[in-house]
C-alpha positions as CSV (number, residue, x, y, z in Angstrom):
1,M,121.0,-123.0,-161.8
2,P,120.6,-126.5,-162.4
3,G,123.8,-127.4,-165.0
4,W,126.3,-130.2,-166.2
5,F,128.1,-132.1,-163.0
6,F,131.5,-133.2,-163.5
7,P,132.9,-135.8,-160.8
8,A,135.4,-133.0,-159.1
9,G,132.0,-131.3,-158.2
10,I,132.9,-129.0,-160.7
11,A,129.3,-127.5,-162.7
12,I,128.8,-125.8,-166.1
13,L,125.8,-123.4,-165.8
14,L,124.3,-121.7,-169.0
15,H,122.7,-118.7,-169.4
16,L,122.3,-115.9,-171.6
17,E,121.9,-111.8,-170.2
18,V,122.0,-108.9,-171.9
19,Q,122.8,-105.3,-171.0
20,Y,122.0,-102.3,-171.9
21,F,123.3,-99.1,-169.5
22,H,122.2,-95.9,-170.6
23,E,122.7,-91.9,-168.3
24,Y,119.5,-92.1,-166.6
25,A,118.3,-96.3,-166.7
26,A,119.5,-98.9,-167.5
27,L,117.5,-102.9,-168.4
28,T,119.1,-106.6,-168.0
29,T,117.2,-109.3,-169.1
30,A,118.8,-113.2,-168.3
31,V,117.5,-116.4,-169.9
32,G,118.8,-119.8,-168.3
33,L,119.9,-122.4,-170.9
34,K,118.3,-125.4,-170.0
35,K,115.6,-127.8,-170.3
36,S,112.9,-125.7,-168.4
37,P,114.6,-121.6,-168.9
38,A,114.1,-119.2,-166.2
39,V,113.6,-115.7,-167.8
40,D,114.9,-112.6,-165.4
41,F,113.6,-109.3,-166.0
42,S,114.8,-106.0,-164.3
43,A,114.9,-102.2,-165.1
44,T,115.5,-99.1,-163.3
45,I,115.6,-95.7,-163.8
46,D,117.5,-93.0,-161.7
47,T,116.9,-89.0,-161.7
48,P,119.7,-87.3,-158.9
49,S,117.4,-87.4,-155.6
50,I,114.9,-91.3,-156.5
51,T,115.0,-93.5,-158.1
52,F,112.9,-96.1,-158.9
53,G,113.5,-100.0,-159.7
54,A,111.6,-103.6,-161.1
55,S,112.5,-107.1,-161.6
56,Y,110.6,-109.9,-162.1
57,M,112.1,-114.0,-162.4
58,T,109.7,-116.2,-164.3
59,S,109.9,-119.6,-165.2
60,C,108.1,-121.3,-168.8
61,S,105.6,-122.5,-165.9
62,D,105.5,-120.5,-163.4
63,F,105.7,-116.7,-162.3
64,A,108.1,-117.3,-159.6
65,K,108.7,-113.8,-157.8
66,Y,108.8,-109.6,-158.7
67,N,110.8,-107.0,-156.8
68,A,110.4,-103.0,-156.6
69,G,112.0,-100.6,-155.2
70,V,112.8,-96.6,-154.9
71,N,115.3,-94.7,-153.2
72,I,116.1,-91.4,-152.5
73,T,119.3,-89.2,-152.3
74,K,119.2,-85.8,-151.0
75,S,118.4,-86.1,-147.9
76,S,116.3,-83.0,-148.4
77,L,113.5,-84.1,-150.2
78,M,110.7,-85.2,-147.8
79,L,107.6,-87.3,-147.9
80,H,104.4,-86.1,-146.2
């Protein structure tokens, strides 16, 4: 993310991030504080044997990307 640059090559990056954690769920939202801010949102739902997660990132002008995933943590669980 672009920020303010100083002669020594040090950049100041500004963003706001909010996280919420629960025993079986997590939500995260981040917003870049710049002229054309990017917004990133992700969510995860978890059980002892399987996890579902999704995230997307967008900016003011367009839909940038999205991801989704499933994780199986028990070897005895089989998909047919």
